[in-house]
C-alpha positions as CSV (number, residue, x, y, z in Angstrom):
1,X,-6.4,-6.8,8.0
2,X,-6.7,-10.2,9.6
3,X,-7.0,-12.4,6.6
4,X,-4.1,-14.0,4.7
5,X,-2.8,-11.2,2.5
6,X,-3.0,-12.6,-1.0
7,X,-3.5,-15.7,-3.1
8,X,0.1,-16.6,-2.7
9,X,0.0,-16.7,1.1
10,X,-3.4,-18.4,1.1
11,X,-2.1,-21.1,-1.2
12,X,1.1,-21.5,0.9
13,X,-1.0,-22.0,4.0
14,X,-3.3,-24.6,2.3
15,X,-0.4,-26.5,0.8
16,X,1.5,-26.8,4.1
17,X,-1.5,-27.4,6.4
18,X,-0.9,-30.2,8.7
19,X,2.7,-30.9,7.6
20,X,4.4,-29.3,10.6
21,X,4.3,-31.2,13.8
22,X,3.1,-29.0,16.7
23,X,5.8,-27.9,19.2
24,X,5.8,-29.7,22.5
25,X,4.1,-27.8,25.3
26,X,1.9,-28.7,28.2
27,X,-1.9,-28.4,27.8
28,X,-2.0,-26.2,30.9
29,X,0.5,-23.7,29.4
30,X,-1.3,-23.6,26.1
31,X,-4.6,-23.0,27.8
32,X,-3.2,-20.2,30.0
33,X,-1.6,-18.4,27.0
34,X,-4.7,-18.7,25.0
35,X,-6.9,-17.3,27.8
36,X,-4.5,-14.4,28.4
37,X,-4.3,-13.6,24.7
38,X,-8.1,-13.7,24.3
39,X,-8.6,-11.5,27.3
40,X,-6.0,-8.8,26.3
41,X,-5.8,-9.2,22.5
42,X,-2.1,-9.2,23.0
43,X,0.6,-11.9,22.9
44,X,4.4,-11.9,23.3
45,X,7.3,-13.4,21.4
46,X,7.2,-16.4,23.8
47,X,3.7,-17.2,22.4
48,X,4.6,-17.3,18.7
49,X,5.3,-21.0,18.7
50,X,1.8,-21.6,20.0
51,X,0.3,-19.4,17.3
52,X,2.1,-21.4,14.7
53,X,0.8,-24.7,16.2
54,X,-2.7,-23.3,16.2
55,X,-2.8,-21.9,12.7
56,X,-1.2,-25.1,11.3
57,X,-3.8,-27.2,13.0
58,X,-6.9,-25.1,12.4
59,X,-5.9,-22.6,9.7
60,X,-8.2,-19.6,10.0
61,X,-11.4,-21.5,10.6
62,X,-13.9,-20.0,13.0
63,X,-15.2,-21.7,16.1
64,X,-11.8,-23.2,16.7
65,X,-9.0,-22.4,19.1
66,X,-7.7,-19.9,16.5
67,X,-10.5,-17.6,17.7
68,X,-8.3,-17.0,20.8
69,X,-5.8,-15.2,18.6
70,X,-7.9,-13.9,15.7
71,X,-7.9,-10.2,16.6
72,X,-4.7,-10.2,18.7
73,X,-1.4,-8.5,18.0
74,X,2.2,-8.8,19.1
75,X,3.6,-6.7,22.0
76,X,6.8,-5.1,20.7
77,X,9.9,-6.1,22.7
78,X,11.4,-3.7,25.3
79,X,14.4,-2.8,23.1
80,X,12.2,-1.4,20.3
81,X,12.5,2.3,19.9
82,X,9.6,4.5,18.7
83,X,10.2,7.9,17.2
84,X,13.0,7.1,14.8
85,X,13.0,8.8,11.4
86,X,11.3,6.3,9.1
87,X,13.6,7.4,6.2
88,X,16.8,6.4,7.9
89,X,19.0,3.3,7.9
90,X,18.6,3.1,11.7
91,X,14.9,2.7,11.3
92,X,15.2,0.0,8.6
93,X,17.8,-1.8,10.7
94,X,15.4,-2.0,13.7
95,X,12.7,-3.5,11.5
96,X,15.3,-6.0,10.2
97,X,16.1,-6.9,13.8
98,X,12.4,-7.3,14.6
99,X,12.0,-9.6,11.7
100,X,14.9,-11.8,12.9
101,X,13.3,-12.2,16.3
102,X,9.8,-12.9,14.9
103,X,11.1,-15.3,12.3
104,X,13.3,-17.0,14.9
105,X,16.5,-16.8,12.9
106,X,19.9,-15.3,13.7
107,X,20.7,-13.8,10.3
108,X,19.7,-11.0,8.0
109,X,16.6,-11.2,5.8
110,X,17.4,-12.4,2.2
111,X,14.4,-12.1,-0.2
112,X,15.9,-14.7,-2.6
113,X,16.0,-17.2,0.2
114,X,13.1,-16.1,2.5
115,X,10.4,-15.2,-0.1
116,X,10.2,-18.6,-1.8
117,X,6.9,-20.3,-2.0
118,X,6.0,-23.1,0.4
119,X,5.7,-26.6,-1.2
120,X,2.4,-26.7,-3.2
121,X,2.6,-30.3,-4.2
122,X,1.1,-31.3,-7.6
123,X,-0.4,-28.1,-9.2
124,X,-2.5,-28.0,-12.3
125,X,-1.4,-24.5,-13.5
126,X,-3.9,-24.5,-16.3
127,X,-7.1,-25.9,-14.8
128,X,-6.7,-25.0,-11.1
129,X,-4.2,-22.2,-10.6
130,X,-4.3,-19.7,-7.8
131,X,-7.4,-19.6,-5.7
132,X,-9.0,-22.4,-7.7
133,X,-6.8,-24.8,-5.7
134,X,-8.7,-24.2,-2.5
135,X,-11.7,-26.3,-1.4
136,X,-12.3,-25.0,2.1
137,X,-15.4,-23.2,3.4
138,X,-14.1,-19.7,2.7
139,X,-12.6,-20.4,-0.8
140,X,-15.5,-18.9,-2.8
141,X,-15.7,-15.7,-0.7
142,X,-12.0,-15.3,-0.7
143,X,-11.9,-15.7,-4.5
144,X,-14.3,-12.9,-4.8
145,X,-11.7,-10.6,-3.2
146,X,-9.3,-11.4,-6.0
147,X,-11.9,-11.0,-8.7
148,X,-12.9,-7.6,-7.4
149,X,-9.2,-6.5,-7.2
150,X,-8.7,-7.7,-10.8
151,X,-11.7,-5.5,-11.8
152,X,-10.1,-2.5,-10.1
153,X,-6.9,-3.0,-12.1
154,X,-8.8,-3.5,-15.3
155,X,-10.9,-0.4,-14.6
156,X,-8.1,1.9,-13.8
157,X,-5.2,0.6,-15.9
158,X,-6.1,2.7,-19.0
159,X,-4.6,0.1,-21.4
160,X,-5.4,-0.9,-24.9
161,X,-4.3,-3.9,-26.9
162,X,-0.7,-3.7,-27.8
163,X,0.3,-1.7,-24.7
164,X,2.8,-3.2,-22.3
165,X,2.4,-4.0,-18.6
166,X,4.8,-5.2,-15.9
167,X,3.6,-7.0,-12.7
168,X,5.9,-7.6,-9.7
169,X,5.2,-10.5,-7.4
170,X,2.8,-12.1,-9.8
171,X,2.4,-15.5,-8.1
172,X,0.2,-17.6,-10.4
173,X,-0.3,-14.6,-12.6
174,X,-4.1,-14.6,-12.7
175,X,-4.3,-10.9,-13.4
176,X,-1.4,-10.9,-15.8
177,X,-3.1,-13.7,-17.8
178,X,-6.4,-11.8,-17.9
179,X,-4.6,-8.7,-19.3
180,X,-2.6,-10.9,-21.8
181,X,-5.8,-12.5,-23.1
182,X,-7.1,-9.0,-23.7
183,X,-4.2,-8.2,-26.0
184,X,-1.8,-6.5,-23.5
185,X,1.9,-7.5,-23.7
186,X,2.6,-8.5,-20.1
187,X,5.9,-9.3,-18.3
188,X,6.0,-10.6,-14.8
189,X,8.8,-10.5,-12.3
190,X,8.8,-13.0,-9.4
191,X,11.4,-14.1,-6.9
192,X,10.0,-17.7,-7.2
193,X,11.2,-19.8,-10.1
194,X,8.2,-22.1,-9.5
195,X,5.7,-19.4,-10.1
196,X,7.6,-18.3,-13.1
197,X,7.2,-21.8,-14.4
198,X,3.4,-21.8,-13.8
199,X,3.0,-18.6,-15.7
200,X,5.1,-19.9,-18.6
201,X,2.8,-23.0,-18.8
202,X,-0.3,-20.8,-18.9
203,X,1.2,-18.5,-21.6
204,X,2.1,-21.5,-23.8
205,X,-1.4,-23.0,-23.3
206,X,-3.3,-19.8,-24.1
207,X,-0.8,-18.6,-26.7
208,X,-0.8,-15.1,-25.3
209,X,2.0,-12.4,-25.0
210,X,2.8,-13.2,-21.4
211,X,6.5,-13.6,-20.3
212,X,7.7,-14.5,-16.8
213,X,11.1,-13.4,-15.5
214,X,12.9,-14.5,-12.3
215,X,14.0,-11.4,-10.4
216,X,13.6,-8.9,-7.6
217,X,11.3,-5.9,-7.1
218,X,12.4,-2.9,-9.1
219,X,14.3,-4.8,-11.8
220,X,13.4,-4.1,-15.4
221,X,13.4,-7.4,-17.3
222,X,13.7,-5.4,-20.6
223,X,16.4,-2.8,-20.0
224,X,15.5,0.6,-21.4
225,X,11.8,-0.4,-22.1
226,X,9.1,1.7,-20.5
227,X,5.8,0.2,-19.6
228,X,2.3,1.8,-19.8
229,X,1.4,0.0,-16.6
230,X,3.4,-1.3,-13.6
231,X,1.3,-2.9,-10.9
232,X,1.4,-4.8,-7.7
233,X,-1.4,-6.9,-6.3
234,X,-0.9,-7.9,-2.7
235,X,2.9,-8.0,-3.2
236,X,4.4,-4.5,-2.6
237,X,4.2,-5.1,1.2
238,X,7.0,-7.7,0.7
239,X,9.3,-5.1,-0.8
240,X,11.7,-4.4,2.1
241,X,13.8,-2.1,-0.2
242,X,10.8,-0.1,-1.3
243,X,12.5,3.3,-0.7
244,X,15.0,2.5,-3.4
245,X,12.5,0.6,-5.6
246,X,10.1,3.6,-5.9
247,X,12.5,5.8,-7.9
248,X,13.4,2.7,-10.1
249,X,9.7,2.4,-11.0
250,X,9.7,6.0,-12.3
251,X,12.5,5.1,-14.7
252,X,10.6,2.0,-16.0
253,X,7.3,3.9,-16.5
254,X,6.3,5.3,-19.9
255,X,5.6,9.1,-20.0
256,X,1.8,8.6,-19.9
257,X,2.0,5.4,-17.9
258,X,0.8,4.6,-14.3
259,X,1.7,2.5,-11.4
260,X,-1.1,0.8,-9.5
261,X,-1.1,-0.7,-6.0
262,X,-4.2,-2.8,-5.2
263,X,-5.1,-4.7,-2.0
264,X,-2.0,-3.6,-0.1
265,X,-2.1,-3.1,3.7
266,X,-2.2,0.7,3.9
267,X,-3.6,1.8,7.2
268,X,-5.5,5.1,7.6
269,X,-3.5,5.7,10.9
270,X,-1.0,3.9,13.0
271,X,-2.7,1.1,15.1
272,X,-1.9,-2.0,17.1
273,X,-1.2,-4.0,13.9
274,X,1.1,-1.4,12.3
275,X,2.1,1.0,15.1
276,X,4.6,3.0,13.0
277,X,4.8,4.7,9.6
278,X,6.0,1.4,8.0
279,X,7.2,-1.9,9.3
280,X,6.3,-5.5,10.1
281,X,2.6,-6.3,10.6
282,X,2.0,-7.4,14.2
283,X,-1.4,-9.2,13.8
284,X,-1.5,-12.8,14.7
285,X,-1.7,-14.1,11.1
286,X,1.2,-12.1,9.9
287,X,3.4,-13.0,12.9
288,X,2.6,-16.7,12.6
289,X,3.4,-16.8,8.9
290,X,6.7,-14.9,9.4
291,X,7.7,-17.5,11.9
292,X,6.6,-20.4,9.6
293,X,7.9,-19.2,6.2
294,X,10.2,-16.2,7.1
295,X,8.4,-13.8,4.7
296,X,8.8,-10.0,5.3
297,X,5.2,-9.0,6.0
298,X,5.0,-5.2,6.1
299,X,2.2,-2.6,6.5
300,X,2.3,1.1,5.9
301,X,0.3,4.1,7.0
302,X,-1.4,5.6,3.9
303,X,0.2,8.9,4.6
304,X,3.8,7.6,4.7
305,X,3.7,5.5,1.5
306,X,1.8,8.0,-0.6
307,X,4.2,10.8,0.4
308,X,7.1,8.5,-0.5
309,X,5.7,8.2,-4.0
310,X,5.0,11.9,-4.3
311,X,8.4,12.9,-3.1
312,X,9.9,10.7,-5.8
313,X,8.1,12.7,-8.5
314,X,4.7,10.9,-8.8
315,X,1.2,12.3,-8.6
316,X,-1.1,10.4,-6.3
317,X,-4.7,9.3,-6.7
318,X,-6.9,6.9,-4.8
319,X,-9.8,4.8,-6.1
320,X,-11.9,3.2,-3.4
321,X,-13.1,-0.4,-3.8
322,X,-16.2,-1.9,-2.1
323,X,-16.2,-1.4,1.7
324,X,-14.6,-4.2,3.7
325,X,-13.0,-5.7,0.6
326,X,-9.5,-4.3,1.0
327,X,-9.5,-3.6,-2.8
328,X,-8.6,0.1,-2.8
329,X,-6.4,1.1,-5.7
330,X,-3.7,3.7,-5.5
331,X,-2.5,5.2,-8.7
332,X,0.8,6.9,-9.3
333,X,1.7,8.8,-12.5
334,X,4.6,11.1,-13.5
335,X,3.7,14.3,-11.9
336,X,2.9,17.2,-14.2
337,X,4.2,20.8,-13.9
338,X,0.8,22.1,-12.8
339,X,-1.4,20.1,-10.4
340,X,-5.1,21.0,-11.1
341,X,-7.0,20.6,-7.9
342,X,-10.3,20.3,-9.7
343,X,-9.2,17.0,-11.3
344,X,-8.7,13.5,-9.8
345,X,-9.4,11.9,-6.4
346,X,-7.1,12.8,-3.5
347,X,-6.5,10.4,-0.6
348,X,-8.6,11.0,2.5
349,X,-5.5,11.5,4.6
350,X,-4.7,14.8,2.8
351,X,-7.8,16.5,4.2
352,X,-9.5,18.1,1.2
353,X,-13.1,18.5,0.2
354,X,-14.3,17.0,-3.0
355,X,-13.2,18.6,-6.3
356,X,-15.4,21.3,-7.9
357,X,-15.0,23.3,-11.2
358,X,-11.9,25.3,-10.9
359,X,-10.4,23.7,-7.8
360,X,-11.3,22.4,-4.4
361,X,-11.9,23.7,-0.9
362,X,-9.4,23.0,1.9
363,X,-10.5,22.1,5.4
364,X,-8.9,23.3,8.6
365,X,-5.7,21.6,7.7
366,X,-5.2,20.3,4.1
367,X,-2.0,19.0,2.5
368,X,-0.4,18.2,-0.8
369,X,2.5,15.8,-1.0
370,X,5.1,17.3,-3.4
371,X,8.2,16.3,-5.4
372,X,11.5,16.7,-3.6
373,X,13.8,16.0,-6.5
374,X,16.1,18.9,-7.6
375,X,14.2,19.7,-10.8
376,X,12.5,23.0,-9.8
377,X,13.2,26.0,-7.6
378,X,9.8,27.6,-6.8
379,X,6.2,26.6,-6.3
380,X,3.2,28.6,-7.4
381,X,-0.1,28.3,-5.6
382,X,-3.3,29.9,-7.0
383,X,-6.1,30.4,-4.5
384,X,-9.3,32.4,-3.9
385,X,-11.1,33.4,-0.7
386,X,-14.7,32.9,-1.7
387,X,-15.9,33.7,1.9
388,X,-17.7,37.1,2.5
389,X,-15.0,38.0,5.1
390,X,-11.2,38.3,5.1
391,X,-9.1,35.5,6.5
392,X,-5.4,34.6,6.9
393,X,-4.1,31.4,5.5
394,X,-0.9,29.9,6.8
395,X,1.1,27.9,4.2
396,X,3.8,25.6,5.5
397,X,6.5,24.2,3.3
398,X,9.5,22.6,4.9
399,X,10.9,25.2,7.4
400,X,9.0,28.0,5.6
401,X,5.9,29.6,7.2
402,X,4.0,32.0,5.0
403,X,1.0,34.0,6.2
404,X,-1.2,35.2,3.4
405,X,-4.1,37.7,4.1
406,X,-7.0,37.4,1.8
407,X,-9.7,40.0,1.4
408,X,-13.3,38.8,0.8
409,X,-13.5,37.4,-2.7
410,X,-9.8,38.0,-3.4
411,X,-7.7,35.7,-5.6
412,X,-3.9,35.4,-5.2
413,X,-0.9,33.9,-6.8
414,X,1.6,32.9,-4.1
415,X,5.2,32.1,-4.8
416,X,7.0,29.7,-2.5
417,X,10.8,29.5,-2.7
418,X,11.8,25.9,-3.1
419,X,15.6,25.8,-3.1
420,X,15.3,23.9,0.2
421,X,12.8,21.1,-0.5
422,X,9.9,20.2,1.8
423,X,8.0,17.0,1.6
424,X,4.5,18.6,1.6
425,X,2.6,21.9,1.4
426,X,0.2,22.4,4.2
427,X,-2.7,24.9,4.1
428,X,-4.1,26.0,7.5
429,X,-6.8,28.6,8.4
430,X,-7.5,29.8,12.0
431,X,-11.3,29.5,11.7
432,X,-13.6,27.7,9.2
433,X,-17.2,28.7,9.0
434,X,-19.6,26.2,7.4
435,X,-21.4,27.7,4.5
436,X,-24.8,27.3,6.3
437,X,-23.7,29.9,8.9
438,X,-23.6,32.8,6.4
439,X,-25.8,31.7,3.5
440,X,-29.3,31.5,4.6
441,X,-31.2,28.3,3.8
442,X,-27.9,26.6,2.8
443,X,-27.7,22.9,3.5
444,X,-23.9,22.9,3.0
445,X,-22.3,21.8,6.3
446,X,-18.8,21.4,5.0
447,X,-15.8,23.0,6.8
448,X,-14.5,25.4,4.1
449,X,-11.1,27.0,4.3
450,X,-9.5,28.5,1.2
451,X,-10.4,27.5,-2.4
452,X,-7.2,26.3,-4.1
453,X,-7.1,26.2,-7.9
454,X,-3.7,24.7,-8.6
455,X,-0.1,24.2,-7.5
456,X,2.7,24.5,-10.1
457,X,6.4,23.7,-10.2
458,X,8.4,26.6,-11.6
459,X,11.8,26.9,-13.2
460,X,11.6,23.2,-14.2
């Protein structure tokens, strides 16, 4: 994702454009570094000052020297260790060290100090908040991204007037204001007192139930209250303490409520921009902005973050936005005791076919992320082999490996001991025959494994 990630960051860049004097460097060295970066799509830590100089002078405009860096990424330093467990303190400490090097500071990251907004000058929080400030060539198309994302939240929030919602990292609060004008009681939490003030002005002007609070991710501004909706729009990727915040969200969520993440940098697989399960984004824009403003710009693989939510006791669904708009929505609800495989949309990374009445087909390797909290002791899987031949299905759960032999057309209920918790259940079959191979005239070319009806938590 090579655009500025979010209204807040776009506004910070606009507000500070041209205010930083470029670092002193020879024209020859700048030209050499630019040519090298453009040829390799890579740059080193020694080039970060030049990136800052270029983005300050040209922002993200095309047909400018920024084109030399537009698709490039940072080469990780030699001391960086791959292969660490992403759930450990050691892994997190390495990301903190990387942030210090990129940001150019010799201290620990502090969100209350490092996530403040850049100076925005005189802002009319009523007439021209958020993306309305901008007047550059891309301002209209970039505003469309925010409007589409707002639509995704409105479409999937399942709220009615009188319900309550909580937004973390609200910035100018455009989405919060929209919900409040529709009769939703909205609270916002932001690390910036300035943005809290902007939201307060809007709430007073429109006379709507919208209340800003100054605080950190995961904090409940109304202790004991549970919200029907908790949502993040282009803000969760600044939550460095996300592994502790996710369980907190569960405590703040009403029994039938949902958490929505929209327009967050979740990658399908590890890549040059995010070459690990989670960590700092290494694209040129993110690196330059971390050096300029000291923000903590993270990305995640879709698999890692969705599993983290599921392991904390959430169910997971994905709603896809328009292609190329980065407006996918991820929904998290309190998981139920029986997961019906015929209902809802599962993320692509889990490897399932589309739902059908009664369940859904696995592929060669399909997975379900599951709860790891100590509230159950067994799992129950209901499945049917609809193939006209027998097959063996391997089910993997933590260190357990179960091999279940299905006769043609046979249905089974499979009990999985769960005293020792696993983070996912994996279904594997040795061979998958497309339906067209044994049903004449069939146009079904899917790879079909086993038909799974449900997964239940027992002894809850």
